[in-house]
GUMAR-451074 format. One record per atom (N, C-alpha, C): x, y, z negated; atom name. Coordinates in nm, 3 decimals. Atoms other than C-alpha are relative to their C-alpha. Layout:
# residues N
((X Y Z) 'CA') ...
This chain:
# residues 140
((-0.187 0.046 0.098) 'N') ((4.055 5.661 -8.953) 'CA') ((0.041 0.105 -0.064) 'C') ((-0.035 -0.079 0.002) 'N') ((4.207 5.903 -9.118) 'CA') ((0.125 0.017 0.069) 'C') ((-0.102 -0.009 -0.046) 'N') ((4.492 6.016 -8.923) 'CA') ((0.167 -0.107 -0.060) 'C') ((-0.169 0.042 0.090) 'N') ((4.795 5.967 -9.160) 'CA') ((-0.031 -0.154 -0.050) 'C') ((-0.013 0.105 0.056) 'N') ((4.647 5.604 -9.223) 'CA') ((0.037 -0.080 0.149) 'C') ((-0.055 0.058 -0.107) 'N') ((4.638 5.565 -8.885) 'CA') ((0.186 -0.002 0.068) 'C') ((-0.060 0.019 0.001) 'N') ((4.994 5.661 -8.847) 'CA') ((0.077 -0.040 -0.044) 'C') ((-0.059 0.073 0.096) 'N') ((5.104 5.497 -9.126) 'CA') ((-0.008 -0.199 0.055) 'C') ((-0.033 0.180 -0.069) 'N') ((4.993 5.124 -8.955) 'CA') ((0.045 0.039 0.082) 'C') ((-0.102 0.045 -0.154) 'N') ((5.144 5.206 -8.628) 'CA') ((0.120 -0.037 -0.065) 'C') ((-0.150 0.027 0.060) 'N') ((5.485 5.279 -8.823) 'CA') ((0.018 -0.169 -0.111) 'C') ((0.001 0.118 0.042) 'N') ((5.410 4.956 -9.005) 'CA') ((0.043 -0.123 0.118) 'C') ((-0.060 0.101 -0.122) 'N') ((5.369 4.741 -8.716) 'CA') ((0.093 0.081 0.134) 'C') ((-0.126 -0.043 -0.033) 'N') ((5.648 4.888 -8.544) 'CA') ((0.154 -0.002 -0.086) 'C') ((-0.082 0.044 0.089) 'N') ((5.879 4.803 -8.805) 'CA') ((0.038 -0.140 0.058) 'C') ((-0.018 0.147 -0.062) 'N') ((5.777 4.432 -8.735) 'CA') ((0.033 -0.005 0.057) 'C') ((-0.019 0.044 -0.147) 'N') ((5.833 4.462 -8.416) 'CA') ((0.141 -0.036 0.010) 'C') ((-0.201 -0.001 -0.028) 'N') ((6.220 4.602 -8.454) 'CA') ((-0.025 -0.139 -0.053) 'C') ((-0.126 0.141 0.072) 'N') ((6.297 4.284 -8.731) 'CA') ((-0.072 -0.075 0.103) 'C') ((0.012 0.030 0.000) 'N') ((6.107 4.113 -8.531) 'CA') ((0.125 -0.072 0.155) 'C') ((-0.117 -0.082 -0.125) 'N') ((6.305 4.201 -8.187) 'CA') ((0.124 -0.044 -0.073) 'C') ((-0.104 0.036 0.059) 'N') ((6.607 4.151 -8.386) 'CA') ((0.031 -0.126 -0.051) 'C') ((-0.003 0.092 0.095) 'N') ((6.571 3.860 -8.550) 'CA') ((-0.040 -0.149 0.109) 'C') ((-0.003 0.145 -0.103) 'N') ((6.498 3.606 -8.191) 'CA') ((0.035 0.137 0.150) 'C') ((-0.037 -0.005 -0.176) 'N') ((6.664 3.660 -7.854) 'CA') ((0.024 -0.106 0.042) 'C') ((0.016 0.106 -0.104) 'N') ((6.673 3.498 -7.504) 'CA') ((0.139 0.068 0.094) 'C') ((-0.057 -0.043 -0.091) 'N') ((6.970 3.492 -7.350) 'CA') ((0.015 -0.038 0.192) 'C') ((0.021 0.044 -0.107) 'N') ((6.971 3.459 -7.033) 'CA') ((0.138 -0.090 0.135) 'C') ((-0.069 0.027 -0.102) 'N') ((7.233 3.251 -6.730) 'CA') ((-0.022 0.012 0.100) 'C') ((0.017 0.027 -0.124) 'N') ((7.291 3.268 -6.373) 'CA') ((0.086 -0.119 0.035) 'C') ((-0.061 0.096 -0.018) 'N') ((7.450 2.935 -6.333) 'CA') ((0.079 -0.035 0.155) 'C') ((-0.018 0.007 -0.128) 'N') ((7.455 2.942 -5.969) 'CA') ((0.057 0.133 0.074) 'C') ((0.013 -0.144 0.019) 'N') ((7.514 3.319 -5.965) 'CA') ((-0.071 0.053 0.166) 'C') ((0.056 -0.064 -0.132) 'N') ((7.258 3.374 -5.695) 'CA') ((-0.087 0.139 -0.029) 'C') ((0.062 -0.093 0.005) 'N') ((7.129 3.665 -5.876) 'CA') ((-0.122 0.005 -0.120) 'C') ((0.041 0.046 0.105) 'N') ((6.887 3.473 -6.118) 'CA') ((0.013 -0.084 -0.066) 'C') ((0.003 0.014 0.069) 'N') ((6.868 3.371 -6.415) 'CA') ((-0.021 -0.180 0.001) 'C') ((0.034 0.160 -0.022) 'N') ((6.922 2.968 -6.433) 'CA') ((-0.052 -0.107 -0.175) 'C') ((0.007 0.044 0.147) 'N') ((6.925 2.902 -6.838) 'CA') ((-0.010 0.109 -0.044) 'C') ((0.018 -0.051 0.081) 'N') ((6.775 3.033 -7.076) 'CA') ((-0.027 -0.082 -0.138) 'C') ((-0.106 0.095 0.171) 'N') ((6.929 2.986 -7.484) 'CA') ((-0.087 0.111 -0.106) 'C') ((0.088 -0.034 0.112) 'N') ((6.646 3.073 -7.782) 'CA') ((0.046 0.025 -0.119) 'C') ((-0.056 -0.016 0.117) 'N') ((6.833 3.231 -8.046) 'CA') ((-0.030 0.119 -0.092) 'C') ((0.064 -0.033 0.084) 'N') ((6.678 3.268 -8.366) 'CA') ((0.024 0.026 -0.163) 'C') ((-0.086 -0.044 0.130) 'N') ((6.843 3.461 -8.694) 'CA') ((0.118 -0.033 0.049) 'C') ((-0.138 0.025 -0.023) 'N') ((7.190 3.356 -8.500) 'CA') ((0.013 -0.133 0.010) 'C') ((-0.071 0.131 0.026) 'N') ((7.083 3.019 -8.463) 'CA') ((-0.084 -0.053 0.106) 'C') ((0.124 0.062 -0.161) 'N') ((7.000 2.832 -8.097) 'CA') ((-0.116 -0.068 -0.054) 'C') ((0.101 0.076 0.002) 'N') ((6.655 2.711 -8.124) 'CA') ((-0.023 -0.108 0.096) 'C') ((0.049 0.112 -0.137) 'N') ((6.583 2.568 -7.787) 'CA') ((0.100 0.117 0.124) 'C') ((-0.061 -0.012 -0.139) 'N') ((6.760 2.589 -7.477) 'CA') ((-0.138 -0.044 0.139) 'C') ((0.118 0.062 -0.147) 'N') ((6.565 2.562 -7.106) 'CA') ((0.090 -0.009 0.068) 'C') ((-0.097 0.030 -0.002) 'N') ((6.752 2.444 -6.845) 'CA') ((-0.087 0.002 0.219) 'C') ((0.099 -0.002 -0.137) 'N') ((6.633 2.508 -6.408) 'CA') ((0.191 -0.116 0.075) 'C') ((-0.164 0.031 -0.057) 'N') ((6.936 2.243 -6.282) 'CA') ((0.014 -0.025 0.087) 'C') ((0.050 -0.031 -0.132) 'N') ((6.767 2.252 -5.948) 'CA') ((-0.006 0.129 0.154) 'C') ((-0.045 -0.115 -0.063) 'N') ((6.808 2.589 -5.878) 'CA') ((-0.129 0.043 0.088) 'C') ((0.191 -0.047 -0.092) 'N') ((6.375 2.592 -5.765) 'CA') ((-0.039 0.084 -0.095) 'C') ((0.112 -0.089 0.060) 'N') ((6.264 2.825 -6.015) 'CA') ((-0.081 -0.071 -0.111) 'C') ((0.033 0.143 0.111) 'N') ((6.145 2.544 -6.236) 'CA') ((0.049 -0.035 -0.111) 'C') ((-0.131 0.099 0.096) 'N') ((6.251 2.450 -6.565) 'CA') ((-0.017 -0.169 0.027) 'C') ((-0.050 0.143 -0.023) 'N') ((6.390 2.104 -6.544) 'CA') ((0.036 -0.047 -0.171) 'C') ((-0.076 0.064 0.130) 'N') ((6.519 2.031 -6.923) 'CA') ((-0.032 0.116 -0.086) 'C') ((0.014 0.029 0.133) 'N') ((6.403 2.125 -7.257) 'CA') ((0.065 -0.032 -0.122) 'C') ((-0.061 0.086 0.127) 'N') ((6.631 2.103 -7.554) 'CA') ((-0.052 0.077 -0.137) 'C') ((0.039 -0.102 0.071) 'N') ((6.487 2.191 -7.869) 'CA') ((0.140 -0.055 -0.184) 'C') ((-0.022 0.028 0.136) 'N') ((6.726 2.186 -8.217) 'CA') ((-0.015 0.023 -0.122) 'C') ((0.023 -0.043 0.130) 'N') ((6.735 2.135 -8.567) 'CA') ((0.129 0.125 -0.051) 'C') ((-0.078 -0.104 0.025) 'N') ((6.864 2.357 -8.767) 'CA') ((0.182 0.007 -0.058) 'C') ((-0.148 0.043 -0.030) 'N') ((7.180 2.176 -8.773) 'CA') ((0.155 0.060 0.081) 'C') ((-0.024 -0.036 -0.214) 'N') ((7.246 2.285 -8.390) 'CA') ((-0.003 -0.142 0.069) 'C') ((-0.024 0.089 -0.075) 'N') ((7.205 1.875 -8.340) 'CA') ((-0.094 -0.013 0.047) 'C') ((0.094 0.028 -0.086) 'N') ((6.963 1.812 -8.077) 'CA') ((-0.119 -0.045 -0.063) 'C') ((0.135 0.081 0.074) 'N') ((6.616 1.691 -8.185) 'CA') ((-0.127 -0.008 0.106) 'C') ((0.090 0.053 -0.087) 'N') ((6.403 1.666 -7.868) 'CA') ((0.022 0.039 0.143) 'C') ((-0.025 -0.003 -0.125) 'N') ((6.473 1.635 -7.542) 'CA') ((-0.136 -0.016 0.107) 'C') ((0.116 0.004 -0.101) 'N') ((6.178 1.724 -7.258) 'CA') ((0.070 0.052 0.113) 'C') ((-0.085 0.033 -0.115) 'N') ((6.305 1.631 -6.896) 'CA') ((-0.087 -0.031 0.138) 'C') ((0.051 0.024 -0.125) 'N') ((6.160 1.681 -6.569) 'CA') ((0.099 -0.098 0.097) 'C') ((-0.140 0.057 -0.066) 'N') ((6.400 1.416 -6.371) 'CA') ((-0.011 -0.057 0.120) 'C') ((-0.040 0.111 -0.159) 'N') ((6.271 1.338 -6.074) 'CA') ((-0.042 0.177 0.055) 'C') ((0.045 -0.145 -0.057) 'N') ((6.208 1.767 -5.989) 'CA') ((-0.124 0.046 0.020) 'C') ((0.129 -0.058 -0.078) 'N') ((5.835 1.787 -5.892) 'CA') ((-0.069 0.099 -0.059) 'C') ((0.073 -0.121 0.129) 'N') ((5.752 2.080 -6.204) 'CA') ((-0.072 -0.087 -0.028) 'C') ((0.033 -0.001 0.151) 'N') ((5.622 1.871 -6.454) 'CA') ((0.045 -0.189 -0.010) 'C') ((-0.068 0.069 0.071) 'N') ((5.799 1.689 -6.719) 'CA') ((-0.021 -0.137 -0.020) 'C') ((0.034 0.168 -0.003) 'N') ((5.812 1.271 -6.721) 'CA') ((0.116 -0.066 -0.107) 'C') ((-0.071 0.046 0.083) 'N') ((6.048 1.225 -7.002) 'CA') ((0.042 0.070 -0.154) 'C') ((-0.029 -0.116 0.088) 'N') ((6.088 1.337 -7.328) 'CA') ((0.018 -0.129 -0.128) 'C') ((-0.046 0.057 0.079) 'N') ((6.281 1.227 -7.592) 'CA') ((0.090 0.035 -0.122) 'C') ((0.021 0.006 0.145) 'N') ((6.320 1.215 -7.974) 'CA') ((0.159 -0.067 -0.034) 'C') ((-0.074 0.110 0.083) 'N') ((6.660 1.212 -8.175) 'CA') ((-0.018 0.059 -0.190) 'C') ((-0.035 -0.038 0.186) 'N') ((6.732 1.178 -8.566) 'CA') ((0.181 0.018 -0.058) 'C') ((-0.121 0.040 0.039) 'N') ((7.071 1.314 -8.686) 'CA') ((0.118 -0.011 0.088) 'C') ((-0.110 -0.029 -0.128) 'N') ((7.200 1.380 -8.346) 'CA') ((-0.028 -0.130 0.073) 'C') ((-0.010 0.148 -0.066) 'N') ((7.134 1.006 -8.262) 'CA') ((-0.169 -0.043 0.104) 'C') ((0.179 0.016 -0.062) 'N') ((6.848 0.930 -7.976) 'CA') ((-0.038 -0.161 -0.042) 'C') ((0.077 0.092 0.052) 'N') ((6.576 0.739 -8.129) 'CA') ((-0.103 -0.055 0.094) 'C') ((0.141 0.005 -0.096) 'N') ((6.270 0.755 -7.878) 'CA') ((0.046 0.038 0.075) 'C') ((0.008 -0.051 -0.154) 'N') ((6.276 0.780 -7.499) 'CA') ((-0.115 -0.023 0.056) 'C') ((0.123 0.030 -0.082) 'N') ((5.935 0.794 -7.374) 'CA') ((0.000 0.075 0.088) 'C') ((0.018 -0.018 -0.178) 'N') ((5.910 0.787 -6.987) 'CA') ((-0.169 -0.011 0.039) 'C') ((0.159 0.011 -0.066) 'N') ((5.578 0.859 -6.782) 'CA') ((0.043 -0.071 0.173) 'C') ((0.015 0.057 -0.098) 'N') ((5.642 0.617 -6.533) 'CA') ((-0.067 0.004 0.152) 'C') ((0.060 -0.050 -0.164) 'N') ((5.351 0.660 -6.315) 'CA') ((-0.012 0.132 0.034) 'C') ((0.035 -0.147 -0.070) 'N') ((5.361 1.035 -6.304) 'CA') ((-0.160 0.004 -0.033) 'C') ((0.176 -0.100 0.138) 'N') ((4.977 1.141 -6.524) 'CA') ((0.008 0.081 -0.069) 'C') ((-0.049 -0.105 0.108) 'N') ((5.198 1.379 -6.727) 'CA') ((-0.073 -0.088 -0.184) 'C') ((-0.007 0.090 0.080) 'N') ((5.155 1.078 -7.002) 'CA') ((0.060 -0.048 -0.011) 'C') ((-0.092 0.079 0.043) 'N') ((5.397 0.909 -7.161) 'CA') ((-0.056 -0.208 -0.018) 'C') ((0.026 0.175 -0.026) 'N') ((5.376 0.487 -7.057) 'CA') ((0.109 -0.044 -0.050) 'C') ((-0.113 0.082 0.086) 'N') ((5.673 0.370 -7.179) 'CA') ((0.068 0.046 -0.115) 'C') ((-0.017 -0.079 0.111) 'N') ((5.838 0.438 -7.497) 'CA') ((0.136 -0.179 -0.049) 'C') ((-0.093 0.060 0.014) 'N') ((6.186 0.314 -7.550) 'CA') ((0.085 -0.017 -0.161) 'C') ((-0.082 -0.019 0.146) 'N') ((6.347 0.230 -7.947) 'CA') ((0.103 0.007 0.087) 'C') ((-0.141 0.023 -0.046) 'N') ((6.703 0.268 -7.949) 'CA') ((0.040 0.028 -0.204) 'C') ((-0.051 0.038 0.131) 'N') ((6.884 0.211 -8.318) 'CA') ((0.184 -0.040 0.064) 'C') ((-0.116 -0.019 0.023) 'N') ((7.221 0.279 -8.350) 'CA') ((0.064 0.002 0.207) 'C') ((-0.034 0.050 -0.153) 'N') ((7.300 0.318 -7.918) 'CA') ((-0.073 -0.128 -0.011) 'C') ((0.006 0.166 -0.065) 'N') ((7.142 -0.006 -7.897) 'CA') ((-0.182 0.019 0.007) 'C') ((0.140 -0.007 -0.007) 'N') ((6.771 -0.041 -7.725) 'CA') ((-0.050 -0.119 -0.129) 'C') ((0.055 0.114 0.093) 'N') ((6.571 -0.255 -8.037) 'CA') ((-0.136 -0.092 0.101) 'C') ((0.170 0.023 -0.110) 'N') ((6.203 -0.234 -7.812) 'CA') ((-0.013 0.057 0.051) 'C') ((0.063 -0.067 -0.082) 'N') ((6.027 -0.149 -7.549) 'CA') ((-0.151 0.007 0.007) 'C') ((0.111 -0.001 0.020) 'N') ((5.693 -0.084 -7.548) 'CA') ((-0.033 0.062 0.132) 'C') ((0.023 -0.110 -0.222) 'N') ((5.469 0.037 -7.189) 'CA') ((-0.179 -0.056 -0.069) 'C') ((0.194 0.034 0.000) 'N') ((5.082 0.093 -7.144) 'CA') ((-0.043 -0.009 0.084) 'C') ((0.041 0.002 -0.131) 'N') ((5.005 -0.092 -6.889) 'CA') ((-0.162 0.023 0.049) 'C') ((0.092 -0.045 -0.032) 'N') ((4.657 0.017 -6.902) 'CA') ((-0.064 0.123 0.015) 'C') ((0.032 -0.116 -0.021) 'N') ((4.666 0.373 -6.905) 'CA') ((-0.120 0.000 -0.128) 'C') ((0.026 -0.077 0.060) 'N') ((4.539 0.422 -7.222) 'CA') ((-0.005 0.031 -0.103) 'C') ((-0.076 -0.130 0.134) 'N') ((4.812 0.608 -7.392) 'CA') ((0.056 -0.051 -0.122) 'C') ((-0.058 0.097 0.117) 'N') ((4.843 0.312 -7.632) 'CA') ((0.097 -0.125 0.083) 'C') ((-0.094 0.133 -0.042) 'N') ((5.159 0.052 -7.577) 'CA') ((-0.116 -0.150 -0.057) 'C') ((0.101 0.130 -0.003) 'N') ((4.987 -0.306 -7.509) 'CA') ((0.062 -0.084 0.049) 'C') ((-0.011 0.071 -0.002) 'N') ((5.254 -0.465 -7.390) 'CA') ((0.174 0.039 -0.079) 'C') ((-0.126 -0.056 0.101) 'N') ((5.619 -0.486 -7.638) 'CA') ((0.119 -0.114 0.038) 'C') ((-0.223 0.084 -0.033) 'N') ((6.017 -0.619 -7.557) 'CA') ((0.052 0.030 -0.126) 'C') ((-0.105 0.018 0.099) 'N') ((6.179 -0.736 -7.866) 'CA') ((0.177 0.018 0.089) 'C') ((-0.196 0.098 0.009) 'N') ((6.580 -0.734 -7.839) 'CA') ((0.048 -0.015 -0.124) 'C') 
């Protein structure tokens, strides 16, 4: 390959890498002042896209928060019992909780879905046979 072509390709790649580096940033936070990061905020083009947090300072992420372009939370993924596995998935629309998915048997799959409208539970679905689909429904 022509050496000038190689240099040109490398220059283009470096330029693209530089653009990406300035477009995205990770801000870390040391919440308990132990010298280790416990919170990570991912900023892309000046907007927070995602935050991760280690609530119990064990080195594992216990909460992930994903944001809409408006800045409102779109999704939360949580490890509520701090066992290192996510067990709660919450979906939001316009900043309001609409579905709270729970892994009650800790197998890594949602087996209970709580549907919420205007802050009130309207339905709970449960997967009682472990096939990943709801088979028991409770309406409120």
